[in-house]
Every structure is written in structure tokens, then in C-alpha cells.
C-alpha positions as CSV (number, residue, x, y, z in Angstrom):
1,M,109.0,121.2,120.9
2,K,105.2,121.1,121.2
3,T,103.5,123.3,123.8
4,I,99.8,123.7,124.7
5,S,97.6,126.6,125.8
6,S,94.1,126.3,127.1
7,A,90.9,128.2,127.9
8,S,87.6,127.3,129.4
9,A,84.2,128.9,130.2
10,T,80.9,127.8,131.6
11,H,77.4,129.4,131.6
12,V,74.0,128.5,133.0
13,G,72.3,129.0,129.7
14,M,69.0,130.8,129.1
15,V,66.5,128.4,130.7
16,R,68.1,126.6,133.7
17,S,68.1,128.3,137.1
18,E,71.6,127.0,138.1
19,N,74.7,125.6,136.5
20,Q,75.3,121.9,137.1
21,D,78.4,121.6,134.9
22,A,81.9,121.6,136.2
23,V,85.3,122.0,134.5
24,G,89.0,121.9,135.5
25,C,92.5,122.0,134.2
26,F,95.4,120.7,136.4
27,P,98.0,121.6,137.5
28,Q,96.7,125.1,137.1
29,D,100.0,126.8,137.6
30,N,102.2,124.6,135.4
31,P,101.4,123.9,131.7
32,D,104.4,121.5,131.3
33,I,103.2,118.5,129.2
34,F,106.5,116.7,129.6
35,S,106.1,116.3,133.4
36,P,105.5,112.6,134.4
37,R,101.7,113.0,134.7
38,G,101.3,115.7,132.1
39,Q,98.2,118.0,132.0
40,L,94.8,116.8,133.1
41,F,91.6,118.4,131.6
42,V,88.2,117.4,133.0
43,I,84.6,118.3,132.2
44,A,81.4,117.0,133.8
45,D,77.7,117.6,133.3
46,G,75.7,116.6,136.5
47,M,72.2,115.2,136.8
48,G,69.8,114.2,139.5
49,G,68.0,117.3,140.7
50,H,69.3,120.7,141.6
51,A,71.6,119.7,144.5
52,G,72.5,116.3,143.1
53,G,73.6,117.4,139.7
54,R,75.7,120.2,141.0
55,E,77.3,118.0,143.6
56,A,78.0,115.1,141.3
57,S,79.8,117.2,138.7
58,R,81.8,119.0,141.4
59,L,82.9,115.7,142.9
60,A,83.8,114.2,139.6
61,V,86.2,117.0,138.7
62,E,87.6,117.3,142.3
63,T,88.1,113.6,142.7
64,M,89.6,113.0,139.3
65,Q,92.3,115.5,140.1
66,K,93.2,114.0,143.4
67,A,93.0,110.4,142.4
68,Y,94.9,110.9,139.1
69,F,97.8,112.9,140.5
70,G,97.9,110.7,143.6
71,C,98.1,107.5,141.6
72,S,101.3,105.4,141.9
73,R,100.7,103.1,138.9
74,P,103.3,103.4,136.2
75,S,101.1,104.2,133.2
76,I,98.8,107.1,132.4
77,P,95.9,104.9,131.2
78,D,96.1,102.9,134.4
79,C,95.9,106.1,136.4
80,L,93.0,107.4,134.4
81,K,91.2,104.1,135.0
82,L,91.8,104.3,138.7
83,A,90.7,107.9,138.9
84,F,87.5,107.2,137.1
85,K,86.7,104.3,139.4
86,V,87.5,106.3,142.5
87,A,85.3,109.2,141.3
88,N,82.4,106.8,140.6
89,S,82.6,105.3,144.1
90,V,82.8,108.7,145.8
91,I,79.7,110.0,144.0
92,Y,77.7,106.8,144.4
93,E,78.5,106.4,148.1
94,K,77.6,110.0,148.9
95,S,74.3,109.5,147.1
96,L,73.5,106.6,149.4
97,F,74.0,108.5,152.6
98,E,72.4,111.9,151.8
99,S,68.8,111.5,150.8
100,Q,68.7,114.8,148.9
101,L,71.4,113.4,146.6
102,N,69.8,110.0,145.9
103,G,70.2,109.1,142.2
104,M,72.7,111.8,141.4
105,G,75.2,111.2,138.6
106,T,77.3,112.9,136.0
107,T,78.9,112.7,132.6
108,C,82.7,112.9,132.7
109,I,85.6,113.3,130.2
110,A,89.1,113.3,131.6
111,M,91.9,113.9,129.0
112,V,95.6,113.8,129.7
113,I,98.3,115.3,127.4
114,Q,101.7,114.0,128.3
115,G,104.7,114.4,126.0
116,N,103.6,113.7,122.5
117,S,100.6,111.6,123.4
118,V,96.9,112.1,124.3
119,S,94.8,109.8,126.4
120,F,91.2,110.1,127.6
121,A,88.5,108.3,129.6
122,H,84.8,109.1,128.9
123,I,81.3,108.3,130.1
124,G,78.0,110.0,129.1
125,D,77.2,112.4,126.3
126,S,79.7,115.2,126.8
127,R,82.1,115.3,123.9
128,L,85.7,115.5,122.9
129,Y,86.6,116.8,119.4
130,R,90.0,117.0,117.6
131,I,90.1,119.9,115.3
132,G,92.5,120.5,112.4
133,E,92.6,123.1,109.7
134,H,90.3,121.1,107.4
135,S,88.6,118.7,109.8
136,I,86.7,118.1,113.0
137,E,86.6,114.6,114.5
138,Q,84.5,113.5,117.4
139,L,86.7,111.2,119.5
140,T,84.0,110.2,121.9
141,D,80.8,108.1,121.4
142,D,77.7,109.5,123.1
143,H,76.4,107.0,125.7
144,S,72.8,107.9,125.1
145,K,69.8,105.9,124.0
146,V,69.3,108.0,120.9
147,A,73.0,107.9,119.8
148,E,72.9,104.1,120.1
149,M,69.8,104.1,117.9
150,V,71.6,106.2,115.3
151,R,74.7,103.8,115.4
152,R,72.3,100.8,114.8
153,G,70.7,102.6,111.9
154,M,67.3,102.8,113.6
155,I,67.0,106.5,113.2
156,T,68.8,109.3,111.3
157,E,71.0,112.1,112.8
158,E,68.2,114.5,111.9
159,E,65.6,112.4,113.7
160,A,68.0,112.1,116.7
161,S,68.3,115.9,117.0
162,V,64.6,116.3,117.8
163,H,64.0,112.9,119.5
164,P,62.2,113.4,122.9
165,E,64.6,111.0,124.6
166,R,67.8,112.4,123.2
167,S,69.1,113.3,126.7
168,M,68.5,109.8,128.2
169,L,71.9,108.2,129.1
170,Y,72.6,104.5,129.4
171,R,75.9,105.2,131.1
172,A,76.8,107.8,133.7
173,M,79.3,108.2,136.6
174,G,78.0,107.7,140.1
175,V,74.7,106.0,139.5
176,Q,75.8,102.5,140.1
177,P,78.6,100.9,142.3
178,D,80.4,99.9,139.1
179,M,80.4,101.4,135.6
180,Q,81.6,100.9,132.1
181,F,83.5,103.7,130.5
182,D,85.5,104.2,127.3
183,L,89.3,104.6,127.4
184,L,91.6,105.6,124.5
185,N,95.3,106.2,124.7
186,G,98.2,106.7,122.3
187,I,96.7,109.4,120.2
188,E,99.5,111.4,118.6
189,L,99.7,115.0,119.7
190,R,100.1,117.0,116.5
191,P,101.0,120.7,116.2
192,N,98.4,123.3,114.9
193,E,95.5,121.2,116.2
194,F,92.9,121.8,118.9
195,Y,91.1,119.6,121.3
196,L,87.7,120.8,122.4
197,M,85.7,119.3,125.3
198,C,82.1,120.4,125.8
199,T,78.8,119.4,127.4
200,D,75.6,118.8,125.4
201,G,74.4,122.3,126.1
202,L,76.7,123.2,123.2
203,T,76.3,120.3,120.9
204,G,72.5,120.2,121.3
205,V,72.2,123.5,119.4
206,V,75.6,124.1,117.6
207,A,76.7,121.8,114.8
208,P,80.2,120.4,114.5
209,D,81.0,122.5,111.4
210,E,80.0,125.6,113.3
211,I,82.3,124.6,116.2
212,H,85.1,124.0,113.7
213,K,84.7,127.4,112.0
214,T,84.5,129.2,115.3
215,V,87.6,127.6,116.8
216,L,89.7,128.4,113.7
217,S,88.5,132.0,113.4
218,T,88.6,133.1,117.0
219,P,91.5,133.8,119.4
220,L,91.9,131.0,122.0
221,Q,91.1,133.3,124.9
222,D,87.7,134.1,123.3
223,V,86.7,130.9,121.6
224,C,84.9,129.3,124.6
225,S,82.8,132.4,125.2
226,A,82.1,132.8,121.5
227,L,80.7,129.2,121.3
228,I,78.6,129.8,124.5
229,D,77.2,133.0,123.0
230,L,76.2,131.1,119.9
231,A,74.4,128.4,121.9
232,N,72.6,131.1,123.9
233,T,71.4,132.9,120.8
234,R,69.7,129.6,119.9
235,G,67.8,129.5,123.2
236,G,70.5,128.2,125.6
237,P,68.2,125.3,126.7
238,D,70.9,123.8,129.0
239,N,74.1,124.6,130.9
240,I,77.0,125.1,128.5
241,T,80.6,124.3,129.3
242,V,83.5,124.4,126.9
243,Q,87.2,123.8,127.3
244,C,89.6,124.3,124.4
245,I,93.3,123.2,124.2
246,Q,95.6,124.5,121.4
247,V,98.7,122.6,120.4
248,S,101.6,124.7,119.1
249,G,105.2,123.8,118.0
250,E,107.1,122.3,115.1
251,D,106.3,119.0,113.4
252,S,109.6,117.1,113.3
253,S,108.5,114.6,110.8
254,F,110.9,113.8,107.9
255,Q,108.4,115.2,105.3
256,K,108.2,118.5,107.1
257,V,112.0,118.8,107.1
258,I,112.1,118.1,103.4
259,D,109.5,120.7,102.7
260,K,111.6,123.4,104.4
261,I,114.8,122.6,102.4
262,S,115.5,125.1,99.6
263,F,116.7,123.5,96.4
264,T,118.6,125.2,93.5
265,K,117.8,124.1,90.0
266,K,120.8,122.9,88.1
267,K,121.5,124.9,84.9
């Protein structure tokens, strides 16, 4: 049977005066992925001034938890959709009635592991990676102006990394009454893999191959801090938040069973 373990850490970085990121894992006291709603992991990177960014990311994580686990719809993707829409409305409406919060918004990734399946909803430029022994795969697309320019072949990845508008988003949670977000479900949960969620405070200065190497060479309880330390040694220009989930257990596929059978050569 597959099981999961997780760890998370967040840091203000070396330049910013406060941390506007937020992170959560729910339920906190029960890691059972075979419960009806499974395990919910959320990460958010706020924007919109000091008060606004901090409040938007906090509301995103808090509201996602309440709306997802309070959802009565039958499927996990439907509950993720509902939770995303509720969180967007809560942030947007609060920004309308409190002048110091006008224009606030946030990135958000919400990932659910239930049974043998992974689902996630995503908006903004925080990222979700799937990491195996020999690979690291970015499961999310950055909703930023510069990332879209790369996808259209207008600039290279190298040019994007130093582009002055690389942090400009064209999608974010809470800035409009309605939003477009990405949703993917039915990803197979495979043993001996990791899922890593992070804000752009990490990916802006640490390359995917470095993330891959660190995750595979560091104990789970230390991996998030190790990645944050690496980002801070490179200037830590933004808040940095990392959440890492490790999948353990046996692969019950036919090939794995065959590989374990001991054969005796006939004389």
C-alpha cells in the first residue's frame, strides 16, 4: 500500500521585509490518503502591497481548506473547482470593501492525493514538480507574460530568466470576480516519487536540475530548508516557500512482481 510523508518550510528571503507566502497541509493530524477527500496541499504567493499580499495568500490557503473539505460534490476535481472559485470570491470581495487591500491577489496551487490518484488546480507562477530517480517534470504552466513569450517562441529560457517583466502575471486569484485556472486530475500516484510545490522565490534562482539533486540527496525533513538555504545564498530576492511530498510503498504492477520472482536455470 502506498503512503505519503510531507514537509514544508517558508522564509522571508534576504531582501523583502515580510513574508507574503502561505502554505498548508490538511488534515494536519491524519495522513490517510485513502479517506474520501484524501490529503490537500496548498501553496500561495500573495501580491498587492504589504497588507494585501499577506492577506490574499492567507485567505487562499484558509478558504481552500474550508471549501474543499466542506464540499458535498461527488468528485475531487469538482470540489477543487468549487474551492478555487470560493477562494477567488472571498479575496476579491474583501479587496473591494477594505481600501488598504484594493488590488490584492495571489498565486495558488492546491493538490489532492486520494487513493492512487493525484489532482491539482493552479493559477499564477508558483510551481508543482513531479520528481523521480532520473527525472524532474514541471506539471504546471506559469501564467506569466514572460512564460507565455517562451511558449510562443518569442524569447528563449535564458532571456526569460533576466527579463524585466518576468514576474508579471496574466492570471491570479482574487483580482477579478471570475478567473481562469488550470485543473488536472487522474495523475497516477507512483511509489518512490516526490511532489514538490514552491513559489517563484525558489525557481527564480534555483534551476530544476538543482531541485532534483537536492530532493534525492536530502532527508525529507531537511529538504525544504536545504532548498531555501540554496536560494538565500543566491541573494534570496523574494519570499521562498517549499512543500515536498514523498510517496512510499510497493508498486503492484505485473512487471514488478515478475522482477521479484527467483528463477532456477534448468540443467
